[in-house]
C-alpha positions as CSV (number, residue, x, y, z in Angstrom):
1,M,84.4,131.0,111.7
2,I,85.8,128.4,109.3
3,R,89.2,126.7,109.5
4,N,90.4,123.9,107.2
5,G,86.8,123.6,105.8
6,K,85.3,123.0,109.2
7,Y,83.2,125.1,111.6
8,F,85.4,126.5,114.4
9,V,84.0,127.5,117.8
10,P,86.5,129.5,120.0
11,P,87.1,128.0,123.4
12,E,85.5,130.6,125.7
13,G,83.9,130.7,129.1
14,D,84.6,129.2,132.5
15,E,82.3,126.2,132.2
16,D,83.1,122.7,133.4
17,F,83.7,119.9,130.9
18,K,80.1,118.8,130.7
19,A,78.7,122.2,129.9
20,L,81.5,123.1,127.5
21,F,81.4,119.9,125.7
22,K,77.6,119.9,125.2
23,R,77.6,123.5,124.0
24,V,80.3,122.9,121.4
25,A,78.9,119.6,120.3
26,A,75.4,121.1,119.8
27,A,76.9,124.0,117.8
28,G,78.7,121.5,115.5
29,G,82.2,122.7,116.3
30,G,84.8,120.9,114.2
31,R,82.2,119.5,111.7
32,P,82.5,120.1,108.0
33,V,80.7,123.1,106.6
34,D,78.4,123.2,103.5
35,E,78.7,125.5,100.6
36,E,77.2,128.4,102.6
37,G,79.5,128.0,105.5
38,F,77.1,126.4,107.9
39,P,78.1,123.3,109.9
40,Q,76.5,120.0,108.9
41,G,74.4,119.6,112.0
42,P,75.5,118.8,115.6
43,W,77.8,116.1,116.8
44,T,76.3,112.7,117.7
45,P,78.1,109.9,119.6
46,N,78.4,107.9,116.4
47,L,79.8,110.7,114.3
48,L,82.2,111.9,117.0
49,A,83.5,108.4,117.7
50,E,84.1,107.9,114.0
51,A,85.9,111.2,113.6
52,I,88.2,110.5,116.5
53,S,89.0,107.0,115.3
54,Q,89.9,108.4,111.8
55,I,92.7,110.5,113.2
56,E,95.9,108.9,111.9
57,A,97.9,109.4,115.1
58,N,95.1,107.7,117.1
59,R,95.9,104.1,116.4
60,A,93.7,102.8,119.3
61,G,90.7,104.8,118.3
62,V,87.9,105.4,120.9
63,D,85.1,103.3,122.2
64,L,81.6,104.4,121.3
65,R,80.5,103.9,124.9
66,T,83.1,106.3,126.1
67,V,81.9,109.0,123.7
68,Q,78.3,108.4,124.8
69,L,79.3,109.1,128.4
70,W,80.4,112.6,127.4
71,F,76.9,113.3,126.1
72,Q,75.1,112.0,129.2
73,D,74.3,113.8,132.5
74,N,76.8,112.1,134.8
75,D,79.9,112.9,136.8
76,K,82.3,111.2,134.4
77,G,84.9,113.5,132.8
78,V,87.4,112.9,130.1
79,S,90.8,111.3,130.2
80,A,94.0,113.1,129.3
81,D,94.4,111.1,126.1
82,N,90.9,111.8,124.9
83,I,91.4,115.5,125.7
84,R,94.1,115.4,123.0
85,W,91.8,113.9,120.4
86,L,88.9,116.2,121.3
87,A,91.1,119.2,120.9
88,R,92.1,118.0,117.4
89,I,88.4,117.7,116.5
90,F,87.2,121.0,118.0
91,G,90.4,122.8,116.8
92,C,89.7,121.8,113.2
93,D,93.2,120.3,112.8
94,D,94.7,123.7,113.2
95,P,97.8,123.6,115.5
96,E,97.1,127.0,117.2
97,A,93.4,126.3,117.7
98,T,94.1,122.7,118.8
99,S,96.5,124.0,121.5
100,A,93.9,126.5,122.7
101,W,91.2,123.9,122.9
102,Q,93.5,121.4,124.7
103,A,94.2,124.0,127.4
104,A,90.5,124.9,127.6
105,L,89.4,121.2,127.9
106,S,92.0,120.5,130.6
107,A,90.8,123.5,132.6
108,A,87.2,122.5,132.1
109,Q,88.0,119.0,133.3
110,T,89.7,120.4,136.4
111,R,86.6,122.5,137.2
112,L,84.4,119.5,136.8
113,T,86.6,117.5,139.3
114,T,86.6,120.4,141.8
115,R,82.8,121.0,141.6
116,R,82.2,117.3,142.0
117,R,84.3,117.1,145.1
118,L,82.6,120.2,146.5
119,R,79.2,118.4,146.1
120,G,80.5,115.6,148.3
121,K,80.8,112.8,145.7
122,P,82.1,109.6,147.4
123,E,85.7,108.7,146.6
124,E,86.8,105.5,145.0
125,S,88.4,102.7,147.0
126,N,91.9,104.0,146.3
127,G,91.0,107.4,147.7
128,Q,90.8,109.1,144.3
129,V,87.8,110.3,142.5
130,S,87.6,108.7,139.1
131,D,88.0,111.4,136.4
132,E,88.5,108.9,133.6
133,D,85.8,108.5,130.9
134,E,85.2,104.8,131.5
135,A,81.9,103.0,130.9
136,P,80.0,102.1,134.1
137,P,80.9,98.8,135.7
138,A,78.7,95.7,135.3
139,A,76.7,94.3,138.1
140,D,79.4,91.8,139.1
141,G,82.1,94.4,138.8
142,S,84.0,92.3,136.2
143,A,83.7,94.5,133.1
144,P,82.1,97.8,132.0
145,A,78.5,97.5,131.1
146,P,77.6,98.7,127.6
147,V,75.2,101.6,127.1
148,P,72.0,99.9,125.8
149,T,71.9,101.3,122.2
150,P,71.6,99.3,119.0
151,D,74.6,101.1,117.4
152,S,76.9,100.4,120.3
153,Q,75.9,96.8,120.5
154,E,76.5,96.3,116.8
155,Q,80.0,97.9,116.9
156,V,81.1,96.1,120.1
157,A,80.0,92.8,118.6
158,A,82.0,93.5,115.5
159,V,85.2,94.1,117.4
160,G,85.5,90.5,118.7
161,R,84.9,88.6,115.6
162,L,86.8,88.2,112.4
163,S,85.1,90.3,109.8
164,L,86.0,88.8,106.5
165,A,83.5,91.1,104.7
166,R,85.0,94.3,106.2
167,R,88.6,93.1,105.5
168,S,87.7,92.2,101.9
169,E,86.2,95.6,101.4
170,A,89.2,97.3,102.9
171,L,91.4,95.6,100.2
172,F,89.6,97.5,97.6
173,T,89.0,100.9,99.2
174,R,92.0,101.5,101.5
175,G,95.5,102.2,100.6
176,S,96.8,102.9,97.1
177,P,94.5,102.0,94.1
178,L,97.6,100.3,92.6
179,D,98.2,97.9,95.5
180,L,95.7,95.1,94.6
181,P,96.2,95.1,90.8
182,A,100.0,95.3,91.2
183,T,100.0,92.4,93.7
184,V,98.0,90.2,91.4
185,F,100.2,91.1,88.4
186,A,103.3,90.4,90.5
187,G,102.1,87.0,91.5
188,A,101.4,86.1,87.8
189,V,104.9,87.3,86.9
190,A,106.5,85.2,89.7
191,L,104.7,82.1,88.4
192,G,105.9,82.9,84.9
193,F,109.5,83.2,86.1
194,L,109.2,80.0,88.0
195,S,107.9,78.1,85.0
196,Y,110.9,79.5,83.0
197,F,113.3,78.1,85.6
198,L,111.6,74.7,85.5
199,G,111.7,74.8,81.7
200,I,108.0,74.5,81.1
201,H,107.3,78.0,79.9
202,S,107.3,76.9,76.2
203,V,107.1,73.2,75.7
204,T,105.9,71.0,72.8
205,Y,105.1,67.3,73.1
206,A,104.4,64.7,70.5
207,R,101.0,63.0,70.8
208,P,100.4,59.4,69.9
209,D,98.8,60.5,66.6
210,G,102.0,62.3,65.6
211,I,100.9,65.9,66.3
212,S,103.3,68.2,68.0
213,K,101.4,70.3,70.5
214,Q,102.4,73.5,72.3
215,V,101.5,73.2,76.0
216,G,103.9,75.7,77.7
217,F,102.8,77.7,80.7
218,L,103.3,81.1,79.0
219,W,101.2,79.9,76.0
220,A,98.1,79.4,78.2
221,P,95.9,82.5,78.1
222,N,94.2,81.5,81.4
223,W,97.5,82.0,83.2
224,T,98.9,84.9,81.2
225,F,96.3,87.3,79.8
226,L,93.9,86.4,82.7
227,F,96.2,87.2,85.6
228,M,98.4,89.8,84.0
229,V,95.8,91.8,82.1
230,F,92.1,91.2,82.7
231,L,92.1,90.4,86.4
232,P,94.3,93.5,87.4
233,L,92.0,95.6,85.2
234,F,89.0,94.2,86.9
235,F,90.4,95.1,90.3
236,A,91.3,98.6,89.1
237,F,87.8,99.3,87.9
238,V,86.2,97.9,91.1
239,I,88.5,100.1,93.2
240,E,87.7,103.1,91.1
241,V,83.9,102.8,91.3
242,L,83.9,101.9,95.0
243,V,86.1,104.8,95.9
244,F,83.8,107.1,93.9
245,W,80.7,105.6,95.7
246,K,82.2,106.0,99.2
247,S,83.6,109.5,98.6
248,E,81.1,111.2,96.3
249,G,78.2,108.9,95.3
250,R,76.8,107.8,98.6
251,P,77.2,111.1,100.4
252,G,75.6,112.8,97.4
253,L,72.5,110.7,97.8
254,L,72.2,111.4,101.5
255,A,70.3,114.5,102.6
256,G,73.1,115.7,104.9
257,G,75.9,114.5,102.8
258,D,78.1,113.7,105.8
259,R,81.0,111.5,105.0
260,A,81.4,109.8,108.4
261,E,77.7,108.9,108.6
262,S,77.8,107.7,105.0
263,D,80.9,105.5,105.7
264,A,79.3,104.0,108.7
265,G,76.1,103.2,106.7
266,W,78.2,101.6,103.9
267,I,80.1,99.4,106.4
268,R,76.8,98.2,107.8
269,K,75.7,97.2,104.3
270,V,78.9,95.3,103.7
271,E,78.7,93.5,107.1
272,A,75.2,92.4,106.2
273,S,76.7,90.1,103.6
274,S,79.3,88.5,105.9
275,A,77.9,85.0,105.4
276,T,78.2,85.4,101.7
277,Y,81.9,86.3,101.8
278,W,82.6,83.3,104.0
279,A,80.7,81.0,101.7
280,V,82.6,82.2,98.7
281,F,85.9,82.0,100.5
282,L,85.3,78.4,101.5
283,I,84.2,77.4,98.1
284,C,87.2,79.1,96.3
285,L,89.7,77.8,98.8
286,G,88.3,74.4,99.4
287,F,86.7,73.3,96.1
288,A,88.3,75.6,93.4
289,G,91.7,75.3,95.1
290,V,92.3,72.1,97.1
291,V,89.7,69.7,95.6
292,Q,90.3,70.8,92.0
293,W,94.1,70.6,92.5
294,V,93.9,67.1,94.0
295,G,91.4,65.8,91.4
296,I,92.8,67.4,88.2
297,R,96.6,67.7,89.0
298,L,97.8,65.5,91.9
299,I,95.9,62.3,91.3
300,P,96.6,62.2,87.5
301,L,100.3,62.9,88.2
302,L,100.5,60.1,90.7
303,R,98.6,57.6,88.6
304,G,99.6,58.7,85.1
305,G,95.9,58.9,84.1
306,D,94.8,60.2,80.7
307,E,91.3,61.4,81.5
308,Y,92.3,65.0,81.1
309,A,94.1,66.5,78.2
310,I,97.9,67.2,78.6
311,D,98.9,70.7,79.4
312,W,101.7,72.4,81.4
313,G,100.4,71.0,84.7
314,S,100.6,67.4,83.6
315,L,103.8,67.4,81.5
316,A,105.5,65.1,84.0
317,I,103.3,62.3,82.7
318,V,104.6,62.6,79.1
319,R,107.9,64.4,79.6
320,P,109.4,62.9,82.8
321,D,112.8,63.9,81.4
322,L,111.8,67.6,81.6
323,L,109.8,67.7,84.8
324,S,109.5,65.3,87.7
325,V,106.3,64.5,89.5
326,P,107.3,66.2,92.8
327,Q,108.3,69.3,90.9
328,A,105.0,69.3,88.9
329,A,102.9,68.8,92.1
330,T,104.7,71.6,93.9
331,F,104.4,74.1,91.1
332,T,100.8,73.3,90.4
333,G,100.0,73.5,94.1
334,L,101.5,77.0,94.2
335,A,99.6,78.0,91.0
336,Y,96.3,76.8,92.3
337,L,96.7,78.5,95.7
338,Y,97.4,81.7,93.9
339,M,94.5,81.1,91.6
340,C,91.9,80.4,94.3
341,L,92.9,83.5,96.3
342,C,92.6,85.7,93.2
343,F,89.2,84.2,92.3
344,Y,88.0,84.8,95.8
345,L,88.9,88.5,95.4
346,L,87.2,88.5,92.0
347,F,83.9,87.2,93.6
348,A,84.4,89.6,96.5
349,G,84.5,92.4,94.0
350,L,81.3,91.2,92.4
351,I,79.6,91.1,95.8
352,L,80.7,94.6,96.5
353,L,79.3,95.8,93.2
354,Y,76.0,94.0,93.9
355,T,75.9,95.7,97.4
356,M,76.6,99.1,95.8
357,A,73.8,98.8,93.3
358,H,71.4,97.7,96.0
359,D,72.5,100.5,98.3
360,Y,72.0,103.0,95.5
361,W,68.5,101.8,95.0
362,E,67.6,102.0,98.7
363,L,69.2,105.5,99.1
364,E,67.5,106.9,96.0
365,K,64.2,105.5,96.9
366,A,64.5,107.1,100.4
367,A,65.7,110.4,98.9
368,G,62.7,110.6,96.6
369,G,60.5,111.7,99.6
370,Q,63.0,114.2,101.1
371,A,63.0,117.9,100.5
372,G,66.0,119.4,98.8
373,V,66.9,116.2,96.9
374,D,66.2,115.8,93.2
375,P,66.7,112.1,92.3
376,P,65.9,112.6,88.6
377,H,68.9,114.9,88.3
378,A,71.5,114.3,91.1
379,G,70.8,110.6,91.4
380,T,71.0,109.9,87.7
381,K,74.5,111.4,87.4
382,I,75.7,109.2,90.2
383,G,73.8,106.2,88.7
384,L,75.4,106.5,85.3
385,K,78.9,106.6,87.0
386,V,78.0,103.5,89.0
387,M,76.7,101.7,85.9
388,Q,79.8,102.7,83.8
389,G,82.1,101.2,86.5
390,T,80.0,98.1,86.8
391,F,80.0,97.7,83.0
392,C,83.8,97.9,82.8
393,C,84.1,95.3,85.6
394,T,81.6,93.1,83.8
395,I,83.6,93.2,80.6
396,C,86.8,92.2,82.4
397,G,85.0,89.4,84.2
398,L,83.7,88.0,80.9
399,L,87.1,88.3,79.3
400,V,88.4,86.2,82.3
401,A,85.8,83.5,81.5
402,V,86.8,83.7,77.8
403,C,90.4,83.0,78.5
404,M,89.5,80.0,80.7
405,K,87.2,78.5,78.1
406,L,89.6,79.1,75.2
407,Q,92.4,77.2,77.0
408,S,90.1,74.4,78.1
409,S,88.8,73.9,74.6
410,Y,92.2,74.2,72.9
411,V,93.9,71.4,74.8
412,T,91.3,68.9,73.5
413,T,92.0,69.8,69.9
414,N,94.8,68.6,67.5
415,A,96.0,72.1,66.8
416,E,99.7,72.9,67.2
417,S,99.0,76.1,69.2
418,I,96.1,78.1,70.4
419,W,96.8,80.8,67.9
420,F,96.9,78.4,65.0
421,W,93.6,76.9,66.2
422,L,91.9,80.4,66.2
423,V,93.3,81.4,62.8
424,N,92.4,78.0,61.3
425,D,88.9,78.4,62.6
426,A,88.5,81.8,61.0
427,Q,89.9,80.6,57.7
428,S,87.6,77.6,57.7
429,V,84.6,79.7,56.7
430,L,86.3,80.8,53.4
431,P,85.8,78.8,50.2
432,G,88.6,76.2,49.6
433,A,89.7,76.2,53.2
434,G,91.7,73.2,54.4
435,P,90.5,70.5,56.8
436,T,89.1,71.7,60.1
437,I,90.7,70.8,63.4
438,S,89.3,67.8,65.2
439,R,88.8,67.3,68.9
440,G,89.5,64.5,71.3
441,A,87.2,63.0,74.0
442,F,88.7,64.6,77.1
443,S,87.0,65.9,80.3
444,M,86.9,69.7,80.5
445,P,86.2,70.7,84.2
446,T,87.4,74.3,83.5
447,H,84.3,74.8,81.4
448,F,82.1,74.7,84.5
449,T,84.4,77.2,86.4
450,S,84.4,79.6,83.5
451,L,80.6,79.3,83.2
452,L,80.2,80.1,86.9
453,T,82.5,83.1,86.5
454,A,80.6,84.4,83.5
455,S,77.2,83.8,85.0
456,A,78.1,85.6,88.3
457,T,79.5,88.6,86.4
458,C,76.4,88.9,84.2
459,V,74.0,88.6,87.2
460,V,75.8,91.5,88.9
461,F,75.6,93.7,85.8
462,F,71.9,93.0,85.2
463,H,71.1,93.5,88.9
464,G,72.7,96.9,88.6
465,F,70.7,97.5,85.4
466,V,67.5,96.9,87.3
467,R,68.4,98.7,90.5
468,V,70.3,101.6,89.1
469,G,68.6,102.0,85.7
470,G,65.1,100.7,86.7
471,G,62.2,103.1,86.5
472,R,63.8,105.2,83.8
473,R,63.5,105.3,80.1
474,L,66.2,103.2,78.5
475,D,68.7,105.7,77.1
476,A,71.4,105.2,74.5
477,P,74.5,104.7,76.8
478,L,72.8,102.2,79.1
479,G,71.4,100.4,76.1
480,R,74.7,100.2,74.3
481,M,76.4,98.9,77.5
482,T,73.8,96.2,77.8
483,A,74.1,95.2,74.1
484,V,77.9,94.9,74.4
485,V,77.6,92.7,77.5
486,M,75.1,90.4,75.8
487,L,77.3,90.2,72.7
488,L,80.4,89.3,74.7
489,A,78.4,86.8,76.8
490,A,77.0,85.2,73.6
491,S,80.5,84.9,72.0
492,Y,81.7,83.2,75.2
493,L,78.9,80.7,75.1
494,L,79.6,79.9,71.4
495,I,83.3,79.3,71.8
496,D,84.1,76.1,69.8
497,A,80.3,75.6,69.2
498,F,80.5,76.0,65.4
499,T,83.0,76.6,62.7
500,G,84.0,80.3,62.5
501,F,83.3,81.1,66.2
502,S,86.6,83.0,66.4
503,I,85.3,85.7,64.0
504,L,82.4,86.5,66.4
505,L,84.7,86.3,69.4
506,V,87.2,88.7,67.9
507,A,84.5,91.2,67.0
508,A,83.0,91.1,70.4
509,V,86.3,91.5,72.2
510,L,87.2,94.5,70.0
511,V,83.9,96.2,70.8
512,A,84.2,95.4,74.5
513,T,87.7,96.7,74.6
514,Y,86.5,100.0,73.2
515,G,83.9,100.1,75.9
516,L,86.6,99.9,78.6
517,F,88.1,103.2,77.3
518,D,84.7,104.8,76.6
519,P,82.0,103.1,78.7
520,G,79.5,105.8,77.7
521,F,80.1,105.1,74.0
522,G,80.3,108.7,73.0
523,T,78.0,110.2,75.7
524,R,79.1,113.7,76.4
525,S,77.6,114.3,79.8
526,P,76.6,112.0,82.6
527,G,73.5,114.1,83.1
528,Q,72.0,112.7,79.9
529,F,71.3,109.4,81.8
530,G,67.6,108.9,81.6
531,E,66.9,112.4,80.1
532,Q,65.9,111.4,76.6
């Protein structure tokens, strides 16, 4: 019998809780059914604990050790609270069936208690026989002793520590897909409004050589296009491919296709990179945030140094009538705090993409030796979807690096605005063009940050290319994606390297933008991946 897409076993018989529970768990009552209507195997302690914890009304969840006690041959029963959740599982979320199962489980628990007393089981110190499904006490009686299984030890250890990896993954895969992109966009808008209130949204200042230069906050592409367009798009694409991987891709590569088991396996893969998340977080917050703000913004503001080119963050040095040093220090501090948190999320997204590609490679390699799984067909469809999502994320990551390098290069030139600089560079290759724009001898630390971002993005893409596309004949869609990534990366590296670089940059950005809308570049079916 099937109810709500799950295998339903009616609550029948006069068994006690142990017998009833083991019979229904072995039959797979309450488990999802396949296309032919058969349950996807029996319940295991891990699967049942995960299913109960996923019930929205059950905020406290259930401990894995408690569920393991139900499967063991002992005198422990089940508590009233857990009877409610078991009834939801065995009743397939059907109100009538859940009510029947709740009555049956309560009666079975009563029979277990009665038979235990008839066998002469000793009573507890308070005169009552313990019916609660608690773990056995430790030797010293201080705390319940865990059941010695690797899975329980791993889950119990994860409860007491701050899991930055799991919380970072949850930002991308839980809640609305709009939450993270909209939050980043809202932060950029808030900084834009704040710059307007401070009067630095559009500002020109006269350099000693007589050139009037636009250095307003809203004219800087690394604070407008980057945080308002490309970074929200990056997060949207990461969320899309990760949700696909967790809901369809990973279960599709598993032989059983069970969602709960697949989610547990994915979380273990994410947790394995916990040290990487912490390292990236400390670098982004400590070095890209605090150290960079102190070295590039705060110290020059206090000393009035001229090592770095003037932009919106150092206007207080040349325009004290417009912005005071405390105001500039406060505003730049908020901006850099926002920036370092956003860039941590960017690198966290790249780590998740890297983990996903490696997970795909391991699962497909394991599935190659299992019956009923056809990696050249099922795996390649999932693989192309994974690579298309990774490609879109790579394009957005490279465009982030382009914005950073463009702004960093522009402030060192004598151009009036960044758009005038790009147009003048494109016109300079024509015959009879005017004088080219010169550059000053200023330090450009943002070049290193943008290079780090571009390098990490490309590494993740080519890792996916090897793991997901490796071992197959290079087909047209994957080849085109690789060519576009290489073109955009080359145009990034050649920014301000020669006269006319803007022409190559514009062409690469146009092709890459088309790839965001059609990552397959005209491919009709994902099944064509590797089937040339």
